[in-house]
C-alpha positions in Angstrom: -0.1 0.0 0.2 1.1 3.4 -0.8 3.1 4.7 2.3 1.1 8.2 2.7 -2.4 6.5 2.4 -1.1 3.7 4.9 -0.4 6.2 7.4 -3.7 8.3 6.6 -5.5 5.1 7.2 -4.0 4.5 10.6 -4.7 8.1 11.6 -8.3 8.0 10.5 -8.9 4.7 12.3 -7.3 6.1 15.5 -9.6 9.1 15.3 -12.5 6.8 14.5 -12.2 4.7 17.7 -11.3 7.6 19.8 -15.1 8.6 19.6 -16.7 5.3 19.8 -17.1 2.7 22.8 -17.0 -0.6 21.2 -14.5 -2.5 22.8 -14.7 -5.5 20.4 -13.8 -3.5 17.4 -10.9 -2.2 19.3 -9.9 -5.7 19.9 -10.4 -6.9 16.4 -8.3 -3.9 15.2 -5.6 -4.8 17.5 -5.6 -8.4 16.3 -5.4 -7.4 12.6 -2.6 -5.1 13.3 -0.7 -7.8 15.2 -1.3 -10.3 12.3 0.2 -7.6 9.9 3.1 -7.0 12.1 4.0 -10.8 12.3 4.0 -10.8 8.6 6.8 -8.4 8.8 8.9 -10.7 10.9 9.8 -8.3 13.6 12.5 -8.9 16.3 11.3 -11.0 19.3 12.4 -8.0 21.7 10.5 -5.6 19.6 7.4 -7.7 19.7 7.6 -8.3 23.4 7.8 -4.5 24.1 4.6 -4.0 21.8 2.9 -6.2 24.4 4.0 -5.0 27.6 5.0 -1.4 27.3 1.2 -0.5 26.6 0.3 -2.8 29.5 1.0 -0.5 32.2 -1.1 2.5 31.0 -3.9 0.3 29.7 -4.1 -1.3 33.1 -3.9 2.0 35.0 -6.7 3.7 32.9 -8.9 0.4 33.4 -8.4 0.3 37.2 -8.9 4.2 37.4 -12.3 3.9 35.7 -13.4 1.0 37.8 -12.6 2.7 41.1 -13.4 6.4 40.6 -16.4 6.3 38.1 -19.8 4.6 37.6 -18.8 3.7 34.0 -18.3 -0.1 34.8 -16.6 -2.9 33.2 -17.4 -2.0 29.8 -15.8 1.5 29.7 -12.8 0.0 31.3 -12.7 -2.6 28.5 -13.1 0.1 25.9 -10.1 2.0 27.3 -7.9 -1.1 27.7 -8.4 -2.3 24.3 -8.2 1.2 22.6 -4.8 1.6 23.7 -3.7 -1.7 22.2 -5.6 -0.8 19.0 -3.7 2.3 18.9 -0.3 0.6 19.4 -0.8 -2.4 17.0 -2.5 -0.4 14.3 0.2 2.5 14.6 2.9 -0.2 14.7 1.4 -2.2 11.6 2.0 1.0 9.5 5.5 1.9 10.9 7.0 -1.6 10.8 5.9 -2.2 7.2 7.2 1.1 5.9 10.7 2.3 5.7 11.3 6.1 6.5 12.8 6.9 3.1 9.8 5.6 1.4 7.3 7.5 3.6 9.4 10.7 3.2 9.4 10.2 -0.6 5.8 9.4 -0.8 4.9 12.4 1.3 6.9 14.7 -0.9 5.8 13.0 -4.3 2.3 12.2 -3.4 1.3 14.5 -0.6 3.2 17.3 -1.8 5.0 18.2 1.4 7.7 20.8 0.6 11.2 19.2 -0.6 13.3 21.2 2.0 11.0 19.8 4.8 11.1 16.2 3.5 14.8 16.0 3.0 15.6 17.8 6.0 13.6 15.3 8.2 15.2 12.2 6.5 18.6 13.7 7.0 17.9 14.5 10.6 16.6 10.8 11.0 19.8 9.6 9.4 21.7 11.4 11.9 20.2 10.0 15.2 22.6 7.0 15.2 25.6 9.2 15.0 24.0 11.3 17.7 23.9 8.1 19.7 27.5 7.3 19.1 28.6 10.8 20.0 26.9 10.8 23.2 28.7 7.7 24.1 31.9 9.1 23.0 31.2 12.2 25.3 30.3 9.9 28.3 33.4 8.0 27.9 35.9 11.1 27.5 34.1 12.3 30.8 34.8 9.0 32.4 38.4 9.1 31.4 38.5 12.6 33.1 36.9 11.3 36.3 33.7 13.0 35.4 30.5 10.9 35.4 28.1 12.2 32.7 24.4 10.9 33.6 21.5 11.1 31.1 20.3 14.0 33.1 23.7 15.8 32.9 23.2 19.2 31.1 26.8 19.0 29.8 26.2 15.7 28.0 23.4 17.2 25.8 25.0 20.7 25.2 28.1 18.9 23.9 25.9 16.8 21.8 23.8 19.8 20.4 27.2 21.5 19.4 28.2 18.4 17.4 24.8 18.3 15.8 25.0 21.9 14.7 28.3 21.2 12.9 26.8 18.1 11.2 23.8 20.0 10.2 25.9 22.8 8.5 27.7 19.9 6.7 24.5 18.2 5.6 23.3 21.6 4.3 26.4 22.0 2.1 26.2 18.6 0.8 22.8 19.0 -0.2 23.5 22.2 -2.0 26.6 20.8 -3.6 24.3 18.0 -5.2 22.3 20.5 -6.8 19.2 20.6 -4.3 17.2 23.8 -4.9 13.8 24.4 -3.4 11.0 24.6 -5.9 13.0 23.6 -8.8 11.8 20.6 -11.1 13.1 17.3 -9.9 13.7 13.8 -11.1 13.2 10.9 -8.8 15.3 7.7 -8.7 12.3 5.9 -6.8 8.9 6.9 -7.7 6.2 6.3 -5.3 2.9 5.9 -7.2 -0.7 6.0 -6.0 -2.3 2.9 -7.5 -6.0 2.3 -7.8 -5.9 -0.5 -5.4 -4.5 1.7 -2.8 -7.7 3.9 -2.9 -9.6 0.8 -2.8 -8.0 -0.6 0.4 -8.4 3.0 2.1 -12.1 3.5 1.3 -12.9 -0.3 1.6 -11.2 -0.4 5.2 -13.1 2.7 6.4 -16.2 1.5 4.9 -15.8 -2.0 6.6 -15.1 -0.1 9.8 -18.2 2.0 9.7 -20.3 -1.2 8.9 -19.1 -2.9 11.8 -19.5 0.1 14.2 -23.0 0.7 13.3 -23.7 -3.0 12.7 -22.8 -3.4 16.5 -25.2 -0.6 17.5 -22.7 2.2 18.2 -22.8 3.1 21.9 
């Protein structure tokens, strides 16, 4: 499916279930998202995190509803399953789409400005280098007998200075490769919107409306 339409579908589904209270639909969406995730063959650690990280806020919300309101078990189940629907539907979109494909689709299909698209892609690709730089700064501090913890301002100040230097180099590299905002461009990889992308989008939304109204929307 086209990356832009895939993320649009995930956002629309999230908005839809935010204003409904049918917990069985939330559960079905979560299970469908899980099936899609399993087809992408994620690492076991990531899969375990997807199950257990949302468990704490989901249980906290459900218990708070049961203890402090008269909504009862039904609304507690709605909130519990809604969180997992958010997580698994969103993860199904992110884990099956690369960042580069998403950015190129947003530029080509959603007409996001090229400067923003390539700036975001460049910043995202700098993240591993920033993590490495933070580790180097901490190691250098340890060699001087200075422990830099994750809450130490010096650690982030030095990392920001290094990032500013990299951003200038990145801007010069983009300019040297002929990048010009607003100029006509060609693409090494074209991301197209096919007819079946629209079919999946509207078909999924129509099926969701049918299920919600078929279950007597509460």
